[in-house]
GUFIKE-500130 format. One record per atom (N, C-alpha, C): chain; atom name; residue in three letters; y, z, x; residue number from 1. Coordinates in pm, whole numbers, plus 50000, padded with zeros to 5 digits. Example, Ala and Ser with C-alpha at 12.3 -4.5 7.8 and 13.67 -1.06 7.14 Angstrom:
<rs>
+-------+------+------+-------+-------+-------+------+
: chain : name : resn :    yy :    zz :    xx : resi :
+-------+------+------+-------+-------+-------+------+
:     A :    N :  Ala : 49431 : 50780 : 51319 :    1 :
:     A :   CA :  Ala : 49550 : 50780 : 51230 :    1 :
:     A :    C :  Ala : 49670 : 50780 : 51320 :    1 :
:     A :    N :  Ser : 49775 : 50708 : 51285 :    2 :
:     A :   CA :  Ser : 49894 : 50714 : 51367 :    2 :
:     A :    C :  Ser : 50003 : 50787 : 51290 :    2 :
+-------+------+------+-------+-------+-------+------+
</rs>
This chain:
<rs>
+-------+------+------+-------+-------+-------+------+
: chain : name : resn :    yy :    zz :    xx : resi :
+-------+------+------+-------+-------+-------+------+
:     A :    N :  Met : 48991 : 14628 : 11634 :    1 :
:     A :   CA :  Met : 49080 : 14587 : 11637 :    1 :
:     A :    C :  Met : 49143 : 14649 : 11571 :    1 :
:     A :    N :  Arg : 49121 : 14785 : 11454 :    2 :
:     A :   CA :  Arg : 49192 : 14833 : 11396 :    2 :
:     A :    C :  Arg : 49258 : 14941 : 11444 :    2 :
:     A :    N :  Phe : 49159 : 14964 : 11588 :    3 :
:     A :   CA :  Phe : 49281 : 15078 : 11658 :    3 :
:     A :    C :  Phe : 49330 : 15009 : 11738 :    3 :
:     A :    N :  Trp : 49363 : 14878 : 11715 :    4 :
:     A :   CA :  Trp : 49535 : 14839 : 11783 :    4 :
:     A :    C :  Trp : 49616 : 14838 : 11681 :    4 :
:     A :    N :  Ile : 49547 : 14823 : 11621 :    5 :
:     A :   CA :  Ile : 49678 : 14755 : 11415 :    5 :
:     A :    C :  Ile : 49760 : 14912 : 11477 :    5 :
:     A :    N :  Phe : 49633 : 15052 : 11429 :    6 :
:     A :   CA :  Phe : 49701 : 15149 : 11388 :    6 :
:     A :    C :  Phe : 49775 : 15232 : 11562 :    6 :
:     A :    N :  Leu : 49736 : 15164 : 11668 :    7 :
:     A :   CA :  Leu : 49871 : 15214 : 11750 :    7 :
:     A :    C :  Leu : 49938 : 15131 : 11770 :    7 :
:     A :    N :  Leu : 49988 : 15001 : 11697 :    8 :
:     A :   CA :  Leu : 50098 : 14957 : 11699 :    8 :
:     A :    C :  Leu : 50179 : 15000 : 11584 :    8 :
:     A :    N :  Ala : 50126 : 15026 : 11471 :    9 :
:     A :   CA :  Ala : 50225 : 15108 : 11379 :    9 :
:     A :    C :  Ala : 50220 : 15263 : 11433 :    9 :
:     A :    N :  Val : 50172 : 15297 : 11479 :   10 :
:     A :   CA :  Val : 50225 : 15459 : 11584 :   10 :
:     A :    C :  Val : 50308 : 15419 : 11639 :   10 :
:     A :    N :  Cys : 50305 : 15313 : 11733 :   11 :
:     A :   CA :  Cys : 50441 : 15342 : 11841 :   11 :
:     A :    C :  Cys : 50521 : 15205 : 11778 :   11 :
:     A :    N :  Leu : 50532 : 15167 : 11665 :   12 :
:     A :   CA :  Leu : 50668 : 15108 : 11606 :   12 :
:     A :    C :  Leu : 50707 : 15224 : 11534 :   12 :
:     A :    N :  Gly : 50636 : 15322 : 11475 :   13 :
:     A :   CA :  Gly : 50700 : 15397 : 11342 :   13 :
:     A :    C :  Gly : 50771 : 15529 : 11482 :   13 :
:     A :    N :  Ala : 50749 : 15516 : 11589 :   14 :
:     A :   CA :  Ala : 50805 : 15576 : 11691 :   14 :
:     A :    C :  Ala : 50943 : 15602 : 11683 :   14 :
:     A :    N :  Asp : 50992 : 15541 : 11675 :   15 :
:     A :   CA :  Asp : 51093 : 15447 : 11672 :   15 :
:     A :    C :  Asp : 51199 : 15484 : 11543 :   15 :
:     A :    N :  Ala : 51142 : 15445 : 11451 :   16 :
:     A :   CA :  Ala : 51190 : 15487 : 11353 :   16 :
:     A :    C :  Ala : 51237 : 15608 : 11301 :   16 :
:     A :    N :  Leu : 51137 : 15690 : 11374 :   17 :
:     A :   CA :  Leu : 51125 : 15847 : 11320 :   17 :
:     A :    C :  Leu : 51265 : 15892 : 11437 :   17 :
:     A :    N :  Ala : 51293 : 15847 : 11540 :   18 :
:     A :   CA :  Ala : 51412 : 15843 : 11637 :   18 :
:     A :    C :  Ala : 51542 : 15907 : 11600 :   18 :
:     A :    N :  Glu : 51607 : 15951 : 11677 :   19 :
:     A :   CA :  Glu : 51769 : 15982 : 11621 :   19 :
:     A :    C :  Glu : 51858 : 15992 : 11712 :   19 :
:     A :    N :  Ser : 52031 : 15995 : 11643 :   20 :
:     A :   CA :  Ser : 52127 : 15913 : 11702 :   20 :
:     A :    C :  Ser : 52196 : 16036 : 11685 :   20 :
:     A :    N :  Val : 52255 : 16063 : 11775 :   21 :
:     A :   CA :  Val : 52390 : 16134 : 11774 :   21 :
:     A :    C :  Val : 52556 : 16094 : 11740 :   21 :
:     A :    N :  Val : 52603 : 16079 : 11592 :   22 :
:     A :   CA :  Val : 52710 : 16056 : 11556 :   22 :
:     A :    C :  Val : 52788 : 16175 : 11497 :   22 :
:     A :    N :  Pro : 52963 : 16102 : 11547 :   23 :
:     A :   CA :  Pro : 53051 : 16215 : 11487 :   23 :
:     A :    C :  Pro : 53069 : 16224 : 11303 :   23 :
:     A :    N :  Thr : 53086 : 16295 : 11256 :   24 :
:     A :   CA :  Thr : 53166 : 16345 : 11129 :   24 :
:     A :    C :  Thr : 53231 : 16326 : 11128 :   24 :
:     A :    N :  Arg : 53346 : 16270 : 11189 :   25 :
:     A :   CA :  Arg : 53511 : 16237 : 11132 :   25 :
:     A :    C :  Arg : 53540 : 16187 : 11268 :   25 :
:     A :    N :  Thr : 53614 : 16120 : 11281 :   26 :
:     A :   CA :  Thr : 53676 : 16033 : 11416 :   26 :
:     A :    C :  Thr : 53726 : 16161 : 11469 :   26 :
:     A :    N :  Ile : 53677 : 16199 : 11601 :   27 :
:     A :   CA :  Ile : 53708 : 16260 : 11709 :   27 :
:     A :    C :  Ile : 53808 : 16247 : 11814 :   27 :
:     A :    N :  Arg : 53951 : 16211 : 11850 :   28 :
:     A :   CA :  Arg : 54045 : 16170 : 11934 :   28 :
:     A :    C :  Arg : 53978 : 16211 : 12127 :   28 :
:     A :    N :  Ala : 54015 : 16102 : 12182 :   29 :
:     A :   CA :  Ala : 53994 : 16115 : 12339 :   29 :
:     A :    C :  Ala : 54097 : 16235 : 12375 :   29 :
:     A :    N :  Asn : 53978 : 16355 : 12450 :   30 :
:     A :   CA :  Asn : 53988 : 16431 : 12528 :   30 :
:     A :    C :  Asn : 53968 : 16581 : 12454 :   30 :
:     A :    N :  Ala : 53972 : 16546 : 12289 :   31 :
:     A :   CA :  Ala : 53862 : 16689 : 12243 :   31 :
:     A :    C :  Ala : 53805 : 16745 : 12265 :   31 :
:     A :    N :  Ile : 53777 : 16851 : 12270 :   32 :
:     A :   CA :  Ile : 53609 : 16944 : 12259 :   32 :
:     A :    C :  Ile : 53515 : 16911 : 12145 :   32 :
:     A :    N :  Ile : 53404 : 16892 : 12190 :   33 :
:     A :   CA :  Ile : 53316 : 16853 : 12066 :   33 :
:     A :    C :  Ile : 53297 : 16975 : 12001 :   33 :
:     A :    N :  Thr : 53272 : 17024 : 11893 :   34 :
:     A :   CA :  Thr : 53282 : 17141 : 11841 :   34 :
:     A :    C :  Thr : 53064 : 17088 : 11781 :   34 :
:     A :    N :  Glu : 53054 : 17212 : 11676 :   35 :
:     A :   CA :  Glu : 52885 : 17147 : 11597 :   35 :
:     A :    C :  Glu : 52927 : 17129 : 11527 :   35 :
:     A :    N :  Ile : 53067 : 17118 : 11437 :   36 :
:     A :   CA :  Ile : 53088 : 17076 : 11276 :   36 :
:     A :    C :  Ile : 53152 : 16938 : 11265 :   36 :
:     A :    N :  Asp : 53113 : 16879 : 11428 :   37 :
:     A :   CA :  Asp : 53212 : 16704 : 11443 :   37 :
:     A :    C :  Asp : 53108 : 16640 : 11487 :   37 :
:     A :    N :  Val : 52943 : 16671 : 11464 :   38 :
:     A :   CA :  Val : 52850 : 16606 : 11490 :   38 :
:     A :    C :  Val : 52739 : 16617 : 11423 :   38 :
:     A :    N :  Val : 52657 : 16491 : 11371 :   39 :
:     A :   CA :  Val : 52505 : 16496 : 11352 :   39 :
:     A :    C :  Val : 52428 : 16454 : 11378 :   39 :
:     A :    N :  Thr : 52281 : 16449 : 11343 :   40 :
:     A :   CA :  Thr : 52179 : 16328 : 11379 :   40 :
:     A :    C :  Thr : 52175 : 16248 : 11280 :   40 :
:     A :    N :  Lys : 52129 : 16111 : 11320 :   41 :
:     A :   CA :  Lys : 52136 : 16019 : 11200 :   41 :
:     A :    C :  Lys : 52023 : 15921 : 11287 :   41 :
:     A :    N :  Ser : 51957 : 15946 : 11196 :   42 :
:     A :   CA :  Ser : 51748 : 15780 : 11203 :   42 :
:     A :    C :  Ser : 51822 : 15698 : 11235 :   42 :
:     A :    N :  Gly : 51744 : 15653 : 11340 :   43 :
:     A :   CA :  Gly : 51729 : 15502 : 11409 :   43 :
:     A :    C :  Gly : 51798 : 15604 : 11576 :   43 :
:     A :    N :  Arg : 51723 : 15483 : 11719 :   44 :
:     A :   CA :  Arg : 51764 : 15545 : 11849 :   44 :
:     A :    C :  Arg : 51873 : 15405 : 11862 :   44 :
:     A :    N :  Ile : 51922 : 15446 : 11980 :   45 :
:     A :   CA :  Ile : 52030 : 15367 : 12065 :   45 :
:     A :    C :  Ile : 51961 : 15401 : 12201 :   45 :
:     A :    N :  Ala : 51982 : 15301 : 12271 :   46 :
:     A :   CA :  Ala : 51920 : 15322 : 12399 :   46 :
:     A :    C :  Ala : 52048 : 15371 : 12517 :   46 :
:     A :    N :  Asn : 52114 : 15310 : 12536 :   47 :
:     A :   CA :  Asn : 52262 : 15442 : 12566 :   47 :
:     A :    C :  Asn : 52287 : 15568 : 12519 :   47 :
:     A :    N :  Gly : 52262 : 15623 : 12409 :   48 :
:     A :   CA :  Gly : 52340 : 15694 : 12355 :   48 :
:     A :    C :  Gly : 52246 : 15859 : 12327 :   48 :
:     A :    N :  Phe : 52284 : 15915 : 12312 :   49 :
:     A :   CA :  Phe : 52246 : 16099 : 12285 :   49 :
:     A :    C :  Phe : 52122 : 16096 : 12129 :   49 :
:     A :    N :  Asp : 52042 : 16137 : 12186 :   50 :
:     A :   CA :  Asp : 51955 : 16176 : 12040 :   50 :
:     A :    C :  Asp : 51942 : 16363 : 12018 :   50 :
:     A :    N :  Arg : 52004 : 16449 : 12074 :   51 :
:     A :   CA :  Arg : 52017 : 16601 : 12063 :   51 :
:     A :    C :  Arg : 52119 : 16573 : 12018 :   51 :
:     A :    N :  Ala : 52199 : 16693 : 11950 :   52 :
:     A :   CA :  Ala : 52311 : 16726 : 11962 :   52 :
:     A :    C :  Ala : 52404 : 16838 : 12030 :   52 :
:     A :    N :  Leu : 52274 : 16911 : 12097 :   53 :
:     A :   CA :  Leu : 52324 : 16997 : 12193 :   53 :
:     A :    C :  Leu : 52412 : 16900 : 12326 :   53 :
:     A :    N :  Asp : 52297 : 16829 : 12333 :   54 :
:     A :   CA :  Asp : 52386 : 16720 : 12456 :   54 :
:     A :    C :  Asp : 52513 : 16710 : 12470 :   54 :
:     A :    N :  Val : 52626 : 16681 : 12325 :   55 :
:     A :   CA :  Val : 52722 : 16609 : 12312 :   55 :
:     A :    C :  Val : 52807 : 16777 : 12288 :   55 :
:     A :    N :  Ile : 52767 : 16890 : 12251 :   56 :
:     A :   CA :  Ile : 52869 : 17032 : 12185 :   56 :
:     A :    C :  Ile : 52937 : 17042 : 12361 :   56 :
:     A :    N :  Gly : 53064 : 17090 : 12343 :   57 :
:     A :   CA :  Gly : 53115 : 17198 : 12480 :   57 :
:     A :    C :  Gly : 53144 : 17046 : 12565 :   57 :
:     A :    N :  Gln : 53127 : 16900 : 12510 :   58 :
:     A :   CA :  Gln : 53168 : 16801 : 12605 :   58 :
:     A :    C :  Gln : 53301 : 16754 : 12506 :   58 :
:     A :    N :  Glu : 53357 : 16655 : 12639 :   59 :
:     A :   CA :  Glu : 53529 : 16616 : 12575 :   59 :
:     A :    C :  Glu : 53465 : 16462 : 12524 :   59 :
:     A :    N :  Ala : 53574 : 16425 : 12508 :   60 :
:     A :   CA :  Ala : 53533 : 16256 : 12441 :   60 :
:     A :    C :  Ala : 53662 : 16238 : 12532 :   60 :
:     A :    N :  Lys : 53562 : 16119 : 12571 :   61 :
:     A :   CA :  Lys : 53640 : 16009 : 12677 :   61 :
:     A :    C :  Lys : 53691 : 15923 : 12655 :   61 :
:     A :    N :  Thr : 53658 : 15906 : 12528 :   62 :
:     A :   CA :  Thr : 53750 : 15803 : 12415 :   62 :
:     A :    C :  Thr : 53768 : 15853 : 12257 :   62 :
:     A :    N :  Thr : 53798 : 15712 : 12150 :   63 :
:     A :   CA :  Thr : 53837 : 15806 : 12041 :   63 :
:     A :    C :  Thr : 53680 : 15773 : 12008 :   63 :
:     A :    N :  Leu : 53598 : 15871 : 11940 :   64 :
:     A :   CA :  Leu : 53470 : 15865 : 11902 :   64 :
:     A :    C :  Leu : 53490 : 15877 : 11726 :   64 :
:     A :    N :  Tyr : 53401 : 15763 : 11658 :   65 :
:     A :   CA :  Tyr : 53431 : 15741 : 11502 :   65 :
:     A :    C :  Tyr : 53333 : 15730 : 11441 :   65 :
:     A :    N :  Ala : 53395 : 15786 : 11322 :   66 :
:     A :   CA :  Ala : 53270 : 15840 : 11211 :   66 :
:     A :    C :  Ala : 53148 : 15748 : 11173 :   66 :
:     A :    N :  Gly : 53045 : 15855 : 11242 :   67 :
:     A :   CA :  Gly : 52916 : 15751 : 11174 :   67 :
:     A :    C :  Gly : 52872 : 15630 : 11311 :   67 :
:     A :    N :  Arg : 52927 : 15589 : 11383 :   68 :
:     A :   CA :  Arg : 52878 : 15559 : 11540 :   68 :
:     A :    C :  Arg : 52823 : 15621 : 11596 :   68 :
:     A :    N :  Pro : 52713 : 15548 : 11701 :   69 :
:     A :   CA :  Pro : 52666 : 15694 : 11748 :   69 :
:     A :    C :  Pro : 52706 : 15677 : 11915 :   69 :
:     A :    N :  Ile : 52706 : 15790 : 11914 :   70 :
:     A :   CA :  Ile : 52791 : 15840 : 12095 :   70 :
:     A :    C :  Ile : 52721 : 15796 : 12185 :   70 :
:     A :    N :  Leu : 52781 : 15734 : 12255 :   71 :
:     A :   CA :  Leu : 52723 : 15687 : 12376 :   71 :
:     A :    C :  Leu : 52681 : 15754 : 12517 :   71 :
:     A :    N :  Phe : 52643 : 15757 : 12608 :   72 :
:     A :   CA :  Phe : 52686 : 15823 : 12787 :   72 :
:     A :    C :  Phe : 52833 : 15889 : 12795 :   72 :
:     A :    N :  Asp : 52854 : 15770 : 12810 :   73 :
:     A :   CA :  Asp : 52977 : 15733 : 12863 :   73 :
:     A :    C :  Asp : 53097 : 15711 : 12754 :   73 :
:     A :    N :  Asp : 53049 : 15744 : 12662 :   74 :
:     A :   CA :  Asp : 53219 : 15872 : 12593 :   74 :
:     A :    C :  Asp : 53226 : 16000 : 12555 :   74 :
:     A :    N :  Val : 53140 : 16045 : 12637 :   75 :
:     A :   CA :  Val : 53157 : 16209 : 12670 :   75 :
:     A :    C :  Val : 53178 : 16339 : 12788 :   75 :
:     A :    N :  Gly : 53193 : 16359 : 12837 :   76 :
:     A :   CA :  Gly : 53197 : 16392 : 12935 :   76 :
:     A :    C :  Gly : 53237 : 16565 : 12996 :   76 :
:     A :    N :  Pro : 53242 : 16625 : 13124 :   77 :
:     A :   CA :  Pro : 53257 : 16762 : 13106 :   77 :
:     A :    C :  Pro : 53466 : 16772 : 13088 :   77 :
:     A :    N :  Pro : 53444 : 16847 : 12955 :   78 :
:     A :   CA :  Pro : 53549 : 16934 : 12973 :   78 :
:     A :    C :  Pro : 53666 : 16921 : 13072 :   78 :
:     A :    N :  Ala : 53839 : 16901 : 13075 :   79 :
:     A :   CA :  Ala : 53898 : 16875 : 13200 :   79 :
:     A :    C :  Ala : 53948 : 17022 : 13249 :   79 :
:     A :    N :  Leu : 53950 : 17020 : 13401 :   80 :
:     A :   CA :  Leu : 53959 : 17156 : 13433 :   80 :
:     A :    C :  Leu : 54136 : 17140 : 13451 :   80 :
:     A :    N :  Val : 54169 : 17013 : 13483 :   81 :
:     A :   CA :  Val : 54322 : 16993 : 13553 :   81 :
:     A :    C :  Val : 54422 : 16901 : 13520 :   81 :
:     A :    N :  Thr : 54490 : 16969 : 13398 :   82 :
:     A :   CA :  Thr : 54581 : 16839 : 13360 :   82 :
:     A :    C :  Thr : 54683 : 16812 : 13402 :   82 :
:     A :    N :  Arg : 54780 : 16658 : 13391 :   83 :
:     A :   CA :  Arg : 54835 : 16599 : 13437 :   83 :
:     A :    C :  Arg : 54968 : 16707 : 13422 :   83 :
:     A :    N :  Asn : 55010 : 16673 : 13590 :   84 :
:     A :   CA :  Asn : 55179 : 16762 : 13593 :   84 :
:     A :    C :  Asn : 55117 : 16893 : 13609 :   84 :
:     A :    N :  Gln : 55013 : 16985 : 13609 :   85 :
:     A :   CA :  Gln : 54975 : 17122 : 13626 :   85 :
:     A :    C :  Gln : 54989 : 17140 : 13758 :   85 :
:     A :    N :  Ile : 55030 : 17286 : 13775 :   86 :
:     A :   CA :  Ile : 55041 : 17300 : 13963 :   86 :
:     A :    C :  Ile : 54898 : 17365 : 14002 :   86 :
:     A :    N :  Val : 54838 : 17322 : 14086 :   87 :
:     A :   CA :  Val : 54741 : 17384 : 14177 :   87 :
:     A :    C :  Val : 54733 : 17436 : 14282 :   87 :
:     A :    N :  Met : 54659 : 17499 : 14304 :   88 :
:     A :   CA :  Met : 54614 : 17513 : 14468 :   88 :
:     A :    C :  Met : 54531 : 17429 : 14557 :   88 :
:     A :    N :  Leu : 54593 : 17397 : 14616 :   89 :
:     A :   CA :  Leu : 54562 : 17258 : 14764 :   89 :
:     A :    C :  Leu : 54519 : 17349 : 14856 :   89 :
:     A :    N :  Arg : 54397 : 17292 : 14936 :   90 :
:     A :   CA :  Arg : 54327 : 17359 : 15022 :   90 :
:     A :    C :  Arg : 54271 : 17217 : 15129 :   90 :
:     A :    N :  Phe : 54291 : 17260 : 15198 :   91 :
:     A :   CA :  Phe : 54236 : 17191 : 15362 :   91 :
:     A :    C :  Phe : 54198 : 17239 : 15448 :   91 :
:     A :    N :  Glu : 54025 : 17234 : 15465 :   92 :
:     A :   CA :  Glu : 53958 : 17274 : 15558 :   92 :
:     A :    C :  Glu : 53872 : 17178 : 15653 :   92 :
:     A :    N :  Thr : 53928 : 17218 : 15808 :   93 :
:     A :   CA :  Thr : 53868 : 17176 : 15924 :   93 :
:     A :    C :  Thr : 53837 : 17244 : 15995 :   93 :
:     A :    N :  Gly : 53736 : 17234 : 16025 :   94 :
:     A :   CA :  Gly : 53717 : 17356 : 16233 :   94 :
:     A :    C :  Gly : 53701 : 17477 : 16113 :   94 :
:     A :    N :  Gly : 53727 : 17526 : 16236 :   95 :
:     A :   CA :  Gly : 53791 : 17676 : 16142 :   95 :
:     A :    C :  Gly : 53935 : 17680 : 16090 :   95 :
:     A :    N :  Leu : 53989 : 17614 : 16049 :   96 :
:     A :   CA :  Leu : 54170 : 17592 : 15997 :   96 :
:     A :    C :  Leu : 54126 : 17578 : 15888 :   96 :
:     A :    N :  Val : 54245 : 17664 : 15779 :   97 :
:     A :   CA :  Val : 54219 : 17649 : 15634 :   97 :
:     A :    C :  Val : 54384 : 17657 : 15562 :   97 :
:     A :    N :  Ile : 54438 : 17569 : 15540 :   98 :
:     A :   CA :  Ile : 54557 : 17538 : 15477 :   98 :
:     A :    C :  Ile : 54555 : 17507 : 15306 :   98 :
:     A :    N :  Thr : 54650 : 17606 : 15280 :   99 :
:     A :   CA :  Thr : 54665 : 17616 : 15153 :   99 :
:     A :    C :  Thr : 54802 : 17597 : 15108 :   99 :
:     A :    N :  Thr : 54808 : 17577 : 14992 :  100 :
:     A :   CA :  Thr : 54936 : 17539 : 14939 :  100 :
:     A :    C :  Thr : 54977 : 17482 : 14793 :  100 :
:     A :    N :  Glu : 55083 : 17468 : 14727 :  101 :
:     A :   CA :  Glu : 55049 : 17419 : 14599 :  101 :
:     A :    C :  Glu : 55119 : 17311 : 14553 :  101 :
:     A :    N :  Gly : 55031 : 17222 : 14456 :  102 :
:     A :   CA :  Gly : 55036 : 17068 : 14460 :  102 :
:     A :    C :  Gly : 55065 : 17058 : 14337 :  102 :
:     A :    N :  Arg : 55094 : 16943 : 14270 :  103 :
:     A :   CA :  Arg : 55082 : 16935 : 14147 :  103 :
:     A :    C :  Arg : 55015 : 16792 : 14082 :  103 :
:     A :    N :  Ser : 54910 : 16799 : 13986 :  104 :
:     A :   CA :  Ser : 54859 : 16700 : 13963 :  104 :
:     A :    C :  Ser : 54892 : 16603 : 13909 :  104 :
:     A :    N :  Leu : 54824 : 16440 : 13942 :  105 :
:     A :   CA :  Leu : 54951 : 16373 : 13850 :  105 :
:     A :    C :  Leu : 54807 : 16289 : 13787 :  105 :
:     A :    N :  Glu : 54723 : 16329 : 13759 :  106 :
:     A :   CA :  Glu : 54593 : 16308 : 13690 :  106 :
:     A :    C :  Glu : 54572 : 16429 : 13627 :  106 :
:     A :    N :  Arg : 54420 : 16376 : 13490 :  107 :
:     A :   CA :  Arg : 54348 : 16502 : 13435 :  107 :
:     A :    C :  Arg : 54234 : 16456 : 13463 :  107 :
:     A :    N :  Gly : 54183 : 16589 : 13547 :  108 :
:     A :   CA :  Gly : 53978 : 16582 : 13597 :  108 :
:     A :    C :  Gly : 53976 : 16678 : 13528 :  108 :
:     A :    N :  Ser : 53779 : 16694 : 13536 :  109 :
:     A :   CA :  Ser : 53695 : 16750 : 13527 :  109 :
:     A :    C :  Ser : 53676 : 16805 : 13674 :  109 :
:     A :    N :  Ile : 53565 : 16895 : 13649 :  110 :
:     A :   CA :  Ile : 53532 : 16966 : 13800 :  110 :
:     A :    C :  Ile : 53435 : 16847 : 13878 :  110 :
:     A :    N :  Gly : 53472 : 16798 : 13949 :  111 :
:     A :   CA :  Gly : 53417 : 16691 : 14065 :  111 :
:     A :    C :  Gly : 53512 : 16587 : 14045 :  111 :
:     A :    N :  Asp : 53545 : 16571 : 14006 :  112 :
:     A :   CA :  Asp : 53613 : 16433 : 13984 :  112 :
:     A :    C :  Asp : 53739 : 16454 : 14122 :  112 :
:     A :    N :  Arg : 53754 : 16322 : 14140 :  113 :
:     A :   CA :  Arg : 53881 : 16300 : 14277 :  113 :
:     A :    C :  Arg : 53957 : 16242 : 14195 :  113 :
:     A :    N :  Val : 54110 : 16358 : 14244 :  114 :
:     A :   CA :  Val : 54273 : 16306 : 14208 :  114 :
:     A :    C :  Val : 54359 : 16276 : 14274 :  114 :
:     A :    N :  Arg : 54479 : 16259 : 14196 :  115 :
:     A :   CA :  Arg : 54548 : 16230 : 14279 :  115 :
:     A :    C :  Arg : 54672 : 16352 : 14319 :  115 :
:     A :    N :  Ile : 54672 : 16414 : 14423 :  116 :
:     A :   CA :  Ile : 54779 : 16518 : 14391 :  116 :
:     A :    C :  Ile : 54936 : 16558 : 14427 :  116 :
:     A :    N :  Met : 55024 : 16569 : 14399 :  117 :
:     A :   CA :  Met : 55151 : 16573 : 14524 :  117 :
:     A :    C :  Met : 55192 : 16755 : 14577 :  117 :
:     A :    N :  Asn : 55194 : 16744 : 14725 :  118 :
:     A :   CA :  Asn : 55198 : 16848 : 14756 :  118 :
:     A :    C :  Asn : 55387 : 16867 : 14756 :  118 :
:     A :    N :  Leu : 55423 : 16957 : 14659 :  119 :
:     A :   CA :  Leu : 55527 : 16998 : 14638 :  119 :
:     A :    C :  Leu : 55612 : 17096 : 14761 :  119 :
:     A :    N :  Ser : 55505 : 17068 : 14885 :  120 :
:     A :   CA :  Ser : 55620 : 17161 : 15004 :  120 :
:     A :    C :  Ser : 55668 : 17002 : 15099 :  120 :
:     A :    N :  Ser : 55572 : 16886 : 15090 :  121 :
:     A :   CA :  Ser : 55589 : 16806 : 15188 :  121 :
:     A :    C :  Ser : 55633 : 16667 : 15033 :  121 :
:     A :    N :  Arg : 55631 : 16683 : 14953 :  122 :
:     A :   CA :  Arg : 55663 : 16592 : 14889 :  122 :
:     A :    C :  Arg : 55470 : 16441 : 14830 :  122 :
:     A :    N :  Ala : 55413 : 16459 : 14984 :  123 :
:     A :   CA :  Ala : 55324 : 16395 : 14990 :  123 :
:     A :    C :  Ala : 55220 : 16346 : 14920 :  123 :
:     A :    N :  Thr : 55170 : 16285 : 14861 :  124 :
:     A :   CA :  Thr : 55044 : 16206 : 14757 :  124 :
:     A :    C :  Thr : 54950 : 16207 : 14808 :  124 :
:     A :    N :  Leu : 54844 : 16312 : 14746 :  125 :
:     A :   CA :  Leu : 54701 : 16322 : 14846 :  125 :
:     A :    C :  Leu : 54556 : 16283 : 14722 :  125 :
:     A :    N :  Phe : 54475 : 16294 : 14825 :  126 :
:     A :   CA :  Phe : 54412 : 16235 : 14698 :  126 :
:     A :    C :  Phe : 54310 : 16370 : 14691 :  126 :
:     A :    N :  Gly : 54216 : 16491 : 14617 :  127 :
:     A :   CA :  Gly : 54106 : 16573 : 14653 :  127 :
:     A :    C :  Gly : 54039 : 16585 : 14542 :  127 :
:     A :    N :  Gln : 53922 : 16684 : 14585 :  128 :
:     A :   CA :  Gln : 53853 : 16677 : 14425 :  128 :
:     A :    C :  Gln : 53835 : 16844 : 14416 :  128 :
:     A :    N :  Ile : 53832 : 16783 : 14261 :  129 :
:     A :   CA :  Ile : 53867 : 16937 : 14135 :  129 :
:     A :    C :  Ile : 53705 : 17027 : 14169 :  129 :
:     A :    N :  His : 53764 : 17159 : 14230 :  130 :
:     A :   CA :  His : 53649 : 17261 : 14216 :  130 :
:     A :    C :  His : 53624 : 17345 : 14129 :  130 :
:     A :    N :  Ala : 53534 : 17427 : 14063 :  131 :
:     A :   CA :  Ala : 53502 : 17483 : 14030 :  131 :
:     A :    C :  Ala : 53624 : 17605 : 13932 :  131 :
:     A :    N :  Asp : 53682 : 17665 : 14024 :  132 :
:     A :   CA :  Asp : 53792 : 17744 : 14041 :  132 :
:     A :    C :  Asp : 53922 : 17655 : 13993 :  132 :
:     A :    N :  Gly : 53946 : 17588 : 13989 :  133 :
:     A :   CA :  Gly : 54094 : 17492 : 13995 :  133 :
:     A :    C :  Gly : 54158 : 17399 : 14039 :  133 :
:     A :    N :  Ser : 54083 : 17521 : 14144 :  134 :
:     A :   CA :  Ser : 54153 : 17438 : 14310 :  134 :
:     A :    C :  Ser : 54127 : 17284 : 14341 :  134 :
:     A :    N :  Val : 54212 : 17239 : 14438 :  135 :
:     A :   CA :  Val : 54198 : 17075 : 14459 :  135 :
:     A :    C :  Val : 54155 : 17052 : 14623 :  135 :
:     A :    N :  His : 54073 : 17052 : 14683 :  136 :
:     A :   CA :  His : 53992 : 17034 : 14821 :  136 :
:     A :    C :  His : 54032 : 16907 : 14877 :  136 :
:     A :    N :  Val : 54117 : 16875 : 14939 :  137 :
:     A :   CA :  Val : 54154 : 16762 : 15035 :  137 :
:     A :    C :  Val : 54050 : 16778 : 15118 :  137 :
:     A :    N :  Lys : 54021 : 16663 : 15208 :  138 :
:     A :   CA :  Lys : 53957 : 16615 : 15288 :  138 :
:     A :    C :  Lys : 54098 : 16512 : 15381 :  138 :
:     A :    N :  Asn : 53995 : 16461 : 15498 :  139 :
:     A :   CA :  Asn : 54036 : 16379 : 15591 :  139 :
:     A :    C :  Asn : 54021 : 16266 : 15537 :  139 :
+-------+------+------+-------+-------+-------+------+
</rs>
């Protein structure tokens, strides 16, 4: 019987020792999170970060308030393309490659699907942002 009580105490105590990442100050949406912006605080949130290194260098998707745990959906990779930015559009099919300039109508990071306006035809297209900042358009 003592063993089970000991095991229960250890299990309950493990949650008490867990930590959550919280901002030290209010962080506005679209700001990049730095080391001085976050600390760990005792207490665990199911859908929140428990290591500051997982949050540092990420971009705030919403306003983060001091002392409130940072949740998984609150941060993401920094935006590579901003709204109204001129980007290179790339269309590939078979052996054909077409490149032209476009204007981003949305902001996004690597892998995001964004709306782009082709500057030559003024057509609105959808494409995926790649690591070099270009947007690849598919059929």
